[in-house]
N, C-alpha and C positions, 0 to 999 in steps of 0.2 A: 473298570474305572468309569463312574457315572459322569454325566455332564457337569454336575455341581462341583465334583472334585476337580475336574479338569479346569474349571474356571478360576480356581484359587491361584493367587499370586504370592510370591515370597515377600515377606515384610520383616522389618525389625521394629519392635515396639520399644521405644526409649522412654522410661519413666523419669520424672523429675528426681525421684529417690528410688533406688532399687537396682535390680539387675536387668540389663538389656535382654530381651527375649526374641529369638528368631522363630517365626511361625509362618503360616499361610493363611491368607484371608481372601474373601471375595474382592475383586478389583474395585467395586464401587464402595467398599467399606473403608473409607479413609478416616482413620482415627486421629483426631486433633482436639485434645482437651486441655484443660488447665494443668493436668497432671501427667499426661502421656502423649507422645508423638508417634506417628506411624510413618515409616520410610519404606517405600517400595524398592526392594533390592535390585530388581531387574531394570529400574530406571537409571541406575548409576553404572551399570555394567561392571559391578563389583561382586566377587564371590563373598561368602560369609566371612572368611578369614580376613579379607581385605577391608570389608565394611567394619568389622569389629576393631581392626587395627586403626582405622581412621578415627572412629569414635573414641578410642582410648588415647588418641594423641592429644598433645597439649592444646591445640586450637579448639578441638571439640570439647575437651574438658573445661576449658575456660568459658565456652558458651553455656554449658550445662550448669556451671557454678553461677553464672549471671542469672540463669533461669531460676535457680534456687533462691537467689537474692531479690527476685521480683520482676525480672524481664518477662514479657508476655510469652505465652506458648506460641502464638502466631509468629512473632519476631524470631524466636528461637528456632522454630521450624525453618523459616526462610533462610536464616544464616547457616544452619547445619546443611540444608539442601544445597546452598551455594558452595559450601565447603566440599561437599561430596562430588560436586560437578566440576571442581577445579581440574584442569588438564595437566597441571604440573605437580600433582600429588606424588610424593616419593614413597610409593607403596612398599618398596623393598625395605627402606629404612623404618617405616612405620610398623611393618610386620615384625621386623627384627626387634625393635624397641618393645613392642607388646610381648613378644616371646620372652625377652630378657626380664621384663617386669614380672611376668607370671612365674618365671623360673625362680627369681629371687623371692617372690612372695611365698612360693611353695615351701621354702625353708623357714619362713616366718609363721606359716599357717597354724602349726600346732600350738605355738605360744599365744598367738592371737586368739585362737579358739578357747584356750584355757582362761585367758583374761576375760573374754566376752562372757563365758559361762559364769565366772565369779562375779562379774559386775551385774549381770542380769539377775543372778540369784539374790542379790541384795535389794532388788526393787521391792517396795512394800506391796503386799498382797492386794490391798485396796486400790493401789495405782494400777496394778495389772488388770484387775476387774474393770476399772475405768477404761482402760485401753480396749478391752473386749467389747464393752458397751459402745465405744466409739466406732469400732470396726463393724458392729451390727448396724450402725446408722450410715454406712457407706453409700447406700442408694439415695439417702436423703440429701447428703452434701456432695454427691457425685465424685467423691474421692475414693478410689479403690482401696480396699483394706490393705492390700500388699504395699501400696505407696505409703499409707499411714504408718504401717509397721516399720518400713525402712527409713522413713523420716524420723521417727522416734529413735531408732537405732543409731542413725547418723548423729543425732543430738546427744545420745547417751555416750557414743564413742568419742565425740568431741570433748565432752566433760571428763571422760576417763583419761583422755590424752592430756588435758589441762592439769588434772590432779595426779597424773602418773599412777592411777589406781590399779592395783593388782598387777603391777609390773608392766603396765602399758609403756611400750617403747616408742618415743617420738620418731624414731628412725623407720618404723614400720610404714608401709604404703597405706596411707590413711583411707583412700577411697576403697581399696580392696578390703582393708580391715573393717571398715564400716559395714560392708556387705556381709562379712562374717558375723558381726554383731546383729545384723538384720536376720540372718539365718537362725541364730541362737534365740533371738527374741520371738521369732515366728514359732519355733519349736515349743518354747515355754508357753506362749499364748494358746497354742493348739492343745498342749497337755492340760493346761488349766481349764480350757473349755470342755475337754473330755471329762475332767473330774467333776465340774459343775453339772454337766448333763447326767453323769452317773449318779451323783448325789440326789439330783431332782427325781431321777427314775426310782431310786431306792426309797425316797420319802413318799412318792406316790404309791408305790407298792405296799409300803408299811401302813399308810392310811387306809388303803383298800382292805388289807387283811384285818385291821382292827375296827373296821366299821361294823356296828351291830347289824345283824340280819333283821330285816323287817318281818314281823310275824304276820301271816295272812289274817285278814279280818274274817271273823266267823259271823255268818248271818244269824240274827236272833229271830226267834219265833214271834 
């Protein structure tokens, strides 16, 4: 193990839309943007299961919802940091509630996935291409493509719930369901991108094959 690997610290990356990621980063690499927060796990003396349980709890979810509705990233980070430092966190209850939530959702997942696939399949092709183009501009607007994808999925899932589209059940866990919509949308965008690239590659090869060969010029006496 080299010095660079030893220097990495465990963090949780919390996006405004999308799935929380547990990873390792250099200690000086503190991520705080308009769209993603970084939380040093070792700062709070919590293991991965405990941290995810707190972030799945009602208080943290309320803070994340306020973030989506316009609260600043800095204020959201401060309040989540304060929550994670609370001495009276009932970790046993929070872990149990998260486990129960996941257990219930596993029974819903198949139906949610089928609904998500049907809803995503109905999206107009031009709209999907537009999403791809926006993802390509992620560096320009500094919003990660994954956050864009899950933001769209969140909005698509909210509309599906409102319209009860393709059997969307309001009793489903919406936050977890929206993440499934995000996974489905991400797969569809990746598939479409691969198709576009293959088509462009085929057209380039076709043009090359049909390009007339240049005849060498013959010198005249």
